[in-house]
N, C-alpha and C positions, 0 to 999 in steps of 0.2 A: 500364532503370535501376530498381532495386529499392530500397524503403524498409525498412530493418530497426530493430528495437528489441531491444535487450540488457538483460536484467534479471538481475542476481545474485540467486540464489534457492536455497533448500535447507532441509533439516531443521535446520540450526544457525542460519540467518540469516532464515528466515521468507519473507514475501511482501510486504514493503512495496514494494520496487522493482518486483516485478511488477504491483502494483496501480497504480502510477504509470504505468508503461509501457503497461498495458492501457488506461488512460484517454487516453493520447496516441494509442495506436494507433486507438482508436475515433474520435478527433477527425481522424485522417488516413485514415479508410477509403475515401475515394475513390481513394488510391494503392494499394490493397491491400497493406498493410504485413504484414510477418512479425514475429512476436514470437519472440525466441530467449530460452529460459531455461536456467540451468545446472542445471536439475532438470526432469525430464519431467512431473513431477506438478504442478509450478508452472504450466506451460503448459496442461495438462488443466484445472486449476482456472480459469484465465483464459477458456478457451473456453467451459466449463460454466456459469460464474457471471458473468463480466465482459463477455461478448458478444465476445470477441476470435475473429476468424475463422480465421486461420492461426498456427501456432506450430511451433516446431521445437526440439529439445533441443541446446544447445551447452554443453559442460562447462566451458570457461573463455573469457573474452572474446578472447584471442589467436586461438583456433581459428575465430573468424568468417571469417577469410580463406579458409577451406576451402570455403565455400559462397558467399561474397560474390565480386562481380566489381569490378574497379577501376572508380571513379566512382560506385559506388552510394551510398546515403545511409544514415547510422547516427546512432541516438539511443540512448545507453547510460546505465544507472544501476548504476554499480558503482565501487569503489575498487581495482579491480584494476590499472588502467593508471597508470604512472608517466608522468613527462614525456616521456622517450624514447618510449614506446609511443604516447602521444597524438600526438606529432609524426609517427610514422609512419603513424597511423590518418588524420591530416589529409592526408597525402600520397595516401593510397589512396582515400579517399572524396571526393566532390565536396561533400558537406556532412556535418559532424560536430558533434553536440550532446551536451554532457555534462550531465545533469539534477543540479542542485544548482549548477552554474556557468553555463551557457549557458542552461538553463531553471530557473528557481526551483522550489523543491520542493513548493510547495502546489499539488498536481496532483490534481483530483478529477474523475471523470465525472459532469458534473451531469445527464446524460440517464439515469444509473442511480441517483444519490443525489439524489432529489427530495424536496422538502419535504412533509411529512405533517402535516395539521391536528390529527389526534387520534391521536397514537401508541399503540399498543395494549400497549406493555411499559413499565412504570413504570421498572425499574432492571435494568441488564445489566452483567455483568463480561465483558470481553474481554482476556485475559491477552496475547494475540498468537497467531500462527499456528504458532509454534515453542516447544518446552519440553524441549529435548534432555536437560537435566539434572533434569527433574521438579520443578522450582521450586514449581509451582502445587499439586502434590501435597503437598509438605512444608508449604507455607503453610496449605493448609486442614485439615490433619490435626487431629483432634478439635474440629471446628467444625461449625456448622449454620447456614447463612446465607440470609436471606430476600431473595434476588437471583437472577436468572437468569444462567446461564453459557453464554456462546457458546464453542462448541469451537473450537480452533485446527487448521488444515488439516494440521499435522504431528504433532498429539498422538499418543501411542503408543496403539496398539490395546488395548483393554480398560480406558483410564483413564476413559472415559464411565461405566462401571458404578460406579466408585469416586466419581465426582463427583456422581453422582445422590443419594448419601448426605449430601452437604454443601451442595446448592444447591436452591433451590425448583423449578428447572426447568433442563434441560440442553438447550441447541439445537444441532442439527447444523450443521456447517460450510457444508453446501450452502445453509443459510438465511442465509448472511452478509449479503448485501445488504439483504434484507428486514428483518433484525434490526437493523442500524444504522439503517435508515429508521425503524423504529417503536420504538426505545428512547428514551424521553424523557430519561433520565439514563443516561450511559455512562460505566463506570468502566473505564478501559482503559490498557494500558502501551504502546500503539502510538499514536505521533503521527500517522501516516497515518490510522488509524482515527478518531482525534479530529477531523482535518480533515473526513473523510467524514461524522461526525456533525454537525459544525457545518454543512456545506453542506445537511443535511436540516433544519435549524432546531432541532436538539436541543441538549443540554447536556452535553458531555463532560467528565470529570474525568481527569487524567493522574496516573498513578503510575510511578515510574521502576524498571525491573527492573535488578538489579545486573550482569546480563550484557549489557546494551545501552548504546549511545551515544544521546544526544539533540541535537537541534538547538536549544541554549538560546536563541539568538538569535530563532528563530521562536516559541518559546515565550513568551518575554518580549515580543515585539511585539504578539502578539494577546491578551495576558494570559490565556493558557489556564491555569485553576486546576490546581495540582500539589499533591499531598498526599503526605506522608511516611508510613512504615509500618515497624513491626518485626514484626507478626503480623497475621493476617486479621482478627481483631477490631478492632485499632485502625484498620486500613486501612477496614473497613466503616463503623466509627463515625464517622471523619474525613470519610468520603464523605457520610454521612447528614447530618452537621452542615453541610457546604458547601453541599449542594444545597438547604438551606432558605433560603439567601441567596445564590444563585448570582451570581458577578461579571459584570460587563459585559466582554464580548469586544471588542477594540479593532480595529473596521474590518477584519473578516475579509475576505480577498479571494483568489480561487482565481487561480493564475498564467494570464493569458490567452495563448493559443496562436496567435493570429492572425498574428504576424509570422512563426513558424516555418511555419505552413500556406502562407502567401504565398511564402516564401522556396523551400519544396520545389516549390511548384507552377510557380514560375518555373524553377527547375532542370530539372524533369520535361519541362516543354512545350519549353524549349531543346534538351534532349536528343533527344526525339521528332522535333522539326522537322530537326534535324541528320542523324539516323539514317534518316529516311523521305525526305529529298530526294535 
């Protein structure tokens, strides 16, 4: 019996699902889980930066049955599955969990994102891992900003040289975890990254990209500050003003995985007992 995690990933959707699934994979490491990503580079990022041990490329969720066996366990983070497909998956798998439904979305690997007493970076901008339409390039045109920029995993080759003319520092994507840990104030368009920042005891501020959807319920629940913008100067100015009097975050809590771990452990032990007897 094998435990699989599937994350929708790619150069137009980013790595938020991959980061959530990687966190769960590490919590389930005693079961030797396999992370499946719909883009090979996402799996490589998870192994090199998020301590995932095993990964494989699966282009779409439906093709998981090509490598899975009946009664395997699946945790997935994707909107690809309709109700009929979910019903088929439940019949195929011995356990099936959908992130956002069966497992709440506030998923952070607290073994990676630990609190830092004295962050070394005052202010960082993280636009997200993807920018297929070069929105950030357009945003920073004709500006010079006193803030560090953390590169996204899927940014186009050569953009880094351009960004160096517009930010005080450009940080490589390979330093993602340490940068989130060490950025006291984080301006980000990624809600997942905001959660990781909060787990480190830092102060994230969210701005909404026009090409993304956001979980408004979670933003409101935890009182994560959100700022609007029309241009980069307005964005940075609003950010600077807000962090002078950062609001109180409401009872931020990472989703506990104890019940999921317990259920999987029971299922695996029962399977091993039946197959070895």
